[in-house]
C-alpha positions in Angstrom: 8.1 -8.9 52.6 10.6 -7.3 50.3 13.7 -9.2 49.2 16.6 -7.1 47.8 19.5 -8.9 46.1 22.7 -6.9 45.8 25.7 -8.3 44.0 29.1 -6.9 44.9 32.2 -8.7 43.5 35.3 -7.9 45.5 38.8 -9.0 44.7 39.0 -10.7 48.1 36.0 -13.0 47.2 37.4 -14.3 44.0 39.2 -17.6 44.7 41.2 -19.3 42.0 41.8 -23.0 42.2 43.5 -25.3 39.7 42.3 -28.8 39.4 44.3 -32.0 39.2 45.3 -34.3 36.3 42.2 -34.7 34.1 41.4 -31.0 33.9 44.9 -29.4 33.9 43.7 -27.1 31.1 40.8 -25.7 33.2 40.8 -22.9 35.7 38.0 -22.7 38.2 36.8 -19.4 39.6 34.4 -19.3 42.5 32.8 -16.0 43.6 30.7 -15.6 46.7 27.6 -13.7 45.8 25.8 -13.5 49.1 25.9 -15.0 52.5 22.9 -14.7 55.0 21.7 -17.0 57.7 23.8 -20.0 56.7 22.7 -19.6 53.0 25.7 -19.0 50.8 25.3 -18.4 47.0 28.4 -19.0 44.8 28.9 -18.3 41.1 31.3 -20.9 39.6 33.0 -20.5 36.3 35.2 -23.0 34.4 37.2 -21.5 31.6 40.1 -22.5 29.3 42.9 -20.3 30.5 45.1 -19.0 27.7 45.7 -18.7 24.0 49.2 -18.9 22.4 50.0 -15.6 20.7 53.8 -15.5 20.6 55.2 -16.2 17.1 58.6 -17.4 18.2 57.6 -19.4 21.2 58.6 -23.1 21.1 57.5 -24.5 24.4 53.8 -23.8 24.6 51.9 -24.9 27.6 49.1 -27.4 27.1 46.6 -24.6 27.8 48.1 -22.6 24.9 48.1 -25.5 22.5 44.4 -26.3 23.3 43.2 -22.8 23.1 45.1 -21.9 19.9 44.3 -25.2 18.1 40.6 -25.0 18.9 40.4 -21.4 17.9 42.1 -22.0 14.6 40.0 -25.2 13.9 36.8 -23.3 14.8 37.7 -20.5 12.5 38.3 -22.8 9.5 35.1 -24.8 10.3 33.1 -21.6 10.3 34.6 -20.5 7.0 34.0 -24.0 5.5 30.4 -23.8 6.5 30.1 -20.3 4.9 31.7 -21.7 1.7 29.3 -24.7 1.6 26.3 -22.5 2.0 27.5 -20.1 -0.7 28.1 -22.9 -3.2 24.7 -24.5 -2.5 23.1 -21.1 -3.1 24.9 -20.6 -6.4 24.1 -24.1 -7.6 20.4 -23.6 -6.7 20.3 -20.3 -8.6 22.0 -21.8 -11.6 19.6 -24.8 -11.7 16.6 -22.4 -11.3 17.7 -20.2 -14.3 18.7 -23.3 -16.3 15.2 -24.8 -15.9 13.6 -21.5 -16.9 15.6 -21.5 -20.1 14.6 -25.1 -20.9 10.9 -24.2 -20.5 11.1 -21.5 -23.1 
């Protein structure tokens, strides 16, 4: 018995639904992958919808504020981790060479 799975995504099958109060910043996409003999397979994706990119915009939506703030915070967190690792490496090298000089 041979089973063949073909995945075809059509624009008609993609259904967009917005949730209520607790998840206003989420957008849910549901894609029907296959349907045979009362067995339906769905692919469900939850994503944060948008990022604020306009410089002069004043009234950002909550999705824009969340996306932008988390992107900026994530960037600076990553750069801070890189800085901490670099400083630790420099201090370790300095102590290693300092101990070698003391032994001589």
